[in-house]
N, C-alpha and C positions, 0 to 999 in steps of 0.2 A: 503492498498501499506507500504510495504518494507519502512526501512528508506532509506534500501541500492540501492534504486530503483533511475536511473537517471529522473526519473519523480517525483518523491518523491515531493509533492509540496515546493514551493518556500520560504524562509521565507520572509517576504515582510515587506518594515519598511513599520512605518503607513505615510500616507498622509502629504504629508507637507503643511504647509503653505506661503502663497507668502514672500518671500524673504527669506525662509528658509534654511540649510543648505544642501538641498540636491538640492535646487532650484541652487544655487551656483556649485553645483557638478554636474548639467546637463549643465551649460554655460562653465565651463572647457573642460567637455566633448564633447560638442558641437564646439566647435572652434578646440582641437583634432581631430575629426572626418572631421573638414574643411579641415585644413590641410593634412589632409592626400589624402583625396580624390581628393581634387586638385592633390595630385601629382602623377592621374591616367592616369591624360592626357596629362603633358607635356611633354610629350618623344615625340608625331609628330612632333613638329616642331622643335627640340634638336636634331634625327634625321641625319641630313645630316650634322653639325660638329663633331658627333660624328663618323660621320663614316669615316671621314678625318682624325679626330686623331687618330685613334684605330684602321686604314685599313682592313675597316671590311667592306660586303657585305649590299646593305640593305636586302635581306632578313635575315643576321643574325643577323642584325642589330634588325629588328624585331621581338624577340625573347625577346627584352628591354618589349614591348607592351605583350607577349604571354604568358610569361612567368609569369608577375603579373596576366594576368588571368587566368593563369591555379591555379595560386596559391589561389586566390579569389573563385573561383566557385571551390577545392577540401575539401578547409576550411569554407566556412560557415555554409554548412550543418552539421559541426561537431559542429558550435556554439553554438547549444540548449544544447547538452551533455555538453561544457566544463562551460558553465553557470549557470549550477547548478553542475556542480561535485567542480567546483572553486570559490573560493570565490570570489568578486566582487572585490575585491582590487589585486587580485592574480593576475586577467585575464587584470586587466587594466594595470596596472606594467609589466606583461607580455608584453600585445600590443604595446604603447605605446615605452618602451625598443626597442624590437624589430625594431619597425621603428626607434628611432632614431636612432640605431646601423643603419641601412640599410640608414636612409640618410647621416651619414658621409662619410660612405664608400663609398658611390656615388660621397660624393663631391669630396675625396680627391681618387677616383679609378686608380691605375694606369696601371690597364690593362680591357680591354673588358670583359673578364672572372668576373671580383671581381663585374665590374660596374650590372653586370647578376644577381652574388647573391645578391648584395645588395638590388636590385628592388626584388627579390622573398622574403624579409627582411621585406624591407616593405610593400609588399603584405601581409605577415602571419598576421602582425599588423593589417592592417586595413581590414581584413575578420571581425576580431569577434568586431572593433570597434563600429561601424550602428546595430548590434544584444545587445552587451553593452545596447548600449544608449538608445535604441527602450524601449528594457528592465528595464532601471532604471527611464524610464519619464512612464511608466505605473500601475510601483510598489511604486514608491514617488512621485507619484502625480497626486492630484484628478480628479474625471471624469469630473464634472463639468469643469477643468480648462486643459484638457491632449488639448484640438483640437489644443492652442495656441504655445502652448508645439511640439505638433508632426510641426506641423507647419515649426518651425527652423529646424527640420530636410528637410522639403523640401527645405529651401535654401539651405542644403548642399548638397543636393542631385540633386540640378538641378544648384544654382550661380556658386560654384566650379568647377565642372567642365567646363560650358562655361569660367571661368574663366583662365582655368588653361591654356589652348595654345596664350591666352593673355599677360597673366602673366611671361610662358615660351618667348617665342615672342619675351619681351621687352629686357628681364636680359640677356637673348642671347647678341643680339642686340646691347646692352650698355657694356658688359663683357664678357661675356661667357657662354659656359652652366653648368660648372659649380656652376655658381652662384647661381640655379635655385633650388638646392638640398642646399649649403651654407646659402640663407636668409630664409629656411623651419629650419633651424637645431634649431638656437636659440628657436627660437615656439614650437618647439616640446619637447625641456627640459624645458622651463619652465613650458606648460602642462603638462608633468611627475610629477616633481616635486608636481606641486600644486593639480593637482589631485588625489595623493598618497595619500600628504598630508589630505583631502578633505574626499574622500571614507571611511577611516574610517577600523579597524584591526579583528571590534567584529564579523560581518556577516560571518554568515560558508556556507561553499557548502553539495552539500552529501555526500554519502559517496559511488556512481554509481562504477561501473565497469566499464572499453572500452573494447567495443566488435570489435574486432582485421577486424575478417568479413564485420562487420559493417561498417568501415572505410577503409578498402582495396576496398570495392565493391565501395563506395561512389567516392573514386579516379575515378575508372575507371568508373563509371556512368555519373559523374558533369564533368572530365576530359576529356572523351572522347565526349561529348556532346557540352562543349563548345569548342575545339580546332578544332572539326569536322569541326561543324559550321561556327565557326572564320577563318577556311581557304576557303571555297569558294567562297571567292574573290578572291585570290591568285591563284585557281585552277581556276577560268574565265580567271585568266591572264595567264595562264599556267606555276607561279609559286609554285603551291604547290611541299610541297615532298612528300608528300602520298594522296591519293586520300580522298575527305575528307567521301565520304561511308564505309571506315574502322571504322576510329574512331567512328562515327557516329553509325554503326550497333552494332560495342561497346559499347559503349556507352549505346544507347537500350537496348541493352540487362541486361548488369549492372545496368541498371536503373530499371528493374523488377525486379533482383530477389534482389535487396534491399529494395526495397518495400515488398515484402515475408517475408524479415529479418525482417523487424521493426513491421511487423502485428505478425508473431509468437514470436516476444521480449513486444512488447503490453502487449499478454496477460499473458507474467512472470512481469510485469511494470519494464521490464529494457530496456524499447526502445534506443535508439542511435539518435533517430530523431523522436519522437513519434506524428504519424500523424494524431491522435485522432482529430485537428483542423480542418480538412480537412470534419469532422462527422458537424460542425456545420458553418451556412448557408448565416451566414454572412461572414462571414470567406473566403467561396469559392467564393461565388458572388465579391470580394474586389479579392481574386486574382486573377481572370480571369480578369476581368476592368483593373486592375496593368499591368498583362500582355500584352491587346492592347495596353496600353498607354505605356509602354513602348520599346514595339511592332514598334510605329509610333515614338515617340522622337529618340528612336538609330536607326531606318532607314533611316530619313530624312537626321541627322546627320553624316552620313557615304555617303550616295546620295550629300548633297548639295556640299559642298566643290566638288565634281568630277563635278559637273554643275558650279560651280563659276570658275572653276579654267578651267576646259577642254574648259566648252562652252562658259561664260563670258569674259574668259582671266584673269581673277584679281591673284591678288599675292595670296599667302600663308596670312601674313595680314592680307589683305585684307579682305580674308576669312573670317579669324577668329576674326573683328570686327563687321562683318556684319551679325553673327549669335549672339555677343554680345550680342545685346541689348534681345532677346528673354529669354538667359539666365537667365542676369539680373530682367527683367520682374516677370518671374518665381517666383526670390527668393524673391522679395518684394512684392508678391501679397500674397506669402503663411502665416505668420505670419497674412492678417485683412481676409484671407481664417479660419484659424483657431480657432480665432476670433467667424467667423460667423458660426461655426459650432457644438461652444460649445452652439448659442443659436438658433438653426436653425436646429442641428440636417446635417444629409445624405444627405438625397437620395433631397433636395431642393439645393445641390451643387453640386453635381454629370452628377443629369440630363445636365442640362445648358451647364457644363465644357464636355461634352461627345460629345454632338450638336455642341459645339464652335472646340472641334477637326476637326470633322468633315468639318467643316466648313476651315479650316487650312487646310486640305488636299485636301482641291475645289479646294482652293489657289493654293496648288502644282502642278495642277495639268495647269494650265495654264501654267507658267513656259514654255517659247520656247526659239530659236537660240537667237534671238532680246530684251528677253525681260528684263525690264531695274531693276537696284541694290536694290533698292527699293521695291517693289513686295516681293523681297525674305525678305529683314527686315521686312515687314509685317505681309505674313504671319506669316514668328516665334517667330513674338510678339503672333500673334490667337494665334498660338498651343500652345503657352509655357502657357498662360494665361489660358484656356484652359483645360490644363495638372492640372495646379497650383490650379483651382478646384476641381480635382478628386482627386489626388493622398494623401492632407490631408485629408480628411475627410474621403478616402478609406483607409488611414493607421490604423486612428486614431479609425474608426470606426470596422474594421475587426479584430485588433488587440486587441482591449478594450472589443469585447463580449465575449473571451475565458475568461476561470476558472484561475486565478490567476497562479496556477503549471503550465500552460502551456503558461505563457506570451515566454520565453525563445525559444521555440521549434517554437512557431508561430510567434518568429520578425525573425528565422534563416530560416524557412521554404519564408516566404515574402520575404528577403536577396535573399536567392536562387533562387525561381521563378525572381527576378526584375533581377539577375544576366544571367537565360536563358532567360528571352525576349529577351532581351537583345540582345543574342546571333541570335534568330534566328529571330528578326527582321531587323539585321545587314545581317544576310544571305539571308534573303527573297528578300530581297530590289533589292541587286544587282546578284540576278540571274534574278529578273524580268527585271533588264537594262539591263542586259548582252542575254536575248533571244528578248527583244526588240529592241534595236542597232542591234541584227545582221539581224533581220525580216529585218530593214531596210535600213543595209546596201546590202542587197539581192539588196532589192527595189530599189535598186543606188542610197540611201542617201552620202551624203560627210561624212568628220568621226565626224564632228560637229552634223551635222545635225540629224544621227543614234546616237551619246549618249543624244543628247535632245530628241529625242523621246525615245530612250529604256527611262531613268526616267519618266516620262508624264505615258508609261505605268507600273512602279514601283507606280506612287501615284493610278493611275488611279486604284489600286486592294486595294491596303491600301485604300484608300476614300470606296471602294462598302465593305471593315471589319468593319469600324468603326459603320456600322449600326450596325454592332451585341455590340457596346460596347452600342450606344443610347439604343437600347431595355434592355439589361442586367443592365442600371441606373433603370430604374423605378422598378427592385427588390430589390435595397437597402435599406437597414430600413430605417424609416426616423428618427427616432433618436435612439441615439445612446444606445444597449443591456449592460449594462454594467455586466462583468463576467459569462453570460449564459452561464445555463449547457447543453450539451449536449448528 
């Protein structure tokens, strides 16, 4: 393979011993990723005061979240190329630098348009941080210790989004919406400085060429799919500016051409996003299972606030506090699951985890117009415990089974699929809820009872689909296949 190829073998650092420089670097990367992912979920609570201050409508304010989501969807598929084209230090400084600038601009934004641009800068930095963190663990940590370190990534992916609304709500109530960004700013600066010193300047990137057609197809494919799927909820309410079918169709066509382009470039050794990981059985099984898990998690997170506020009549803050324990449990369980993975492998953890996720979705099916709040809390605890038992083993087993030169592309694929699965889960649950609600209204139910029935229908389908995860879990390799050829 030529040196100019973006899929040329990555310069892999020697595995670190416990307490080594690489371990310290990973901890600082984890801190950076935590504050970045935390910022993904702070805008929902902040939207009402922002609308009042800047005099914008709810649909305009929603672009603070939509723009963030679109930038993530477009840039994450490019991260595989970027991680091989540029040095890890350059990627880290650019990612944290963009996020820090965006945070500062958001904190002192004098106009709504500047706040949107600031959120785009934050998203651009966040998009490459998780693949960078994952690739760093795979290249610097010995295989027998990867489960524990990957478990820490699961904390970022679960606890940070769960804490976001509560963190935002408390600061907004006490000080104001700008405090959400001001509180994060010094942490981002500290991580940028320490991480820049730890990562070192010596590691070389490849001299791969940037494929413009691939980049443009990536924008159309992933941007179109995520935007279209994400706007289904607005379409159900009659507020979508564009029929979701249009961006979804454009995204599907763009994705087909993007895949074709990558397969052509792979034969020349110059793929923008190398798709060879999909020829690796542990990897594609892990991808499918993670998709089912993320679909269930994001779908539940979109329906539960609707259920608790529109059916049970809870306040937004009470809603956030009700779902918080589940996210915290998942974060607390992740390191222990990672340590277990290092001892027993993936399958003994993933199989019971899949059963627990299915049980949680059955519990959600029991929710009705008069259900107690504690049942929601218990169901979320069960769901997040099951996800904790699946996420770390699947990530570690799937990515660790790849050849080292495919680590960065595998990480990019994993992160991209998570974004798409979250969008599909949101769209699927909202659509099922809308259909169920409409049928209940036609049958003569009032608004509260109809909404409850619609949510029940969505969880029935989700519980049925979880059987696929249980079946596939038995095909996960018991022991990790390190650097397996494909």
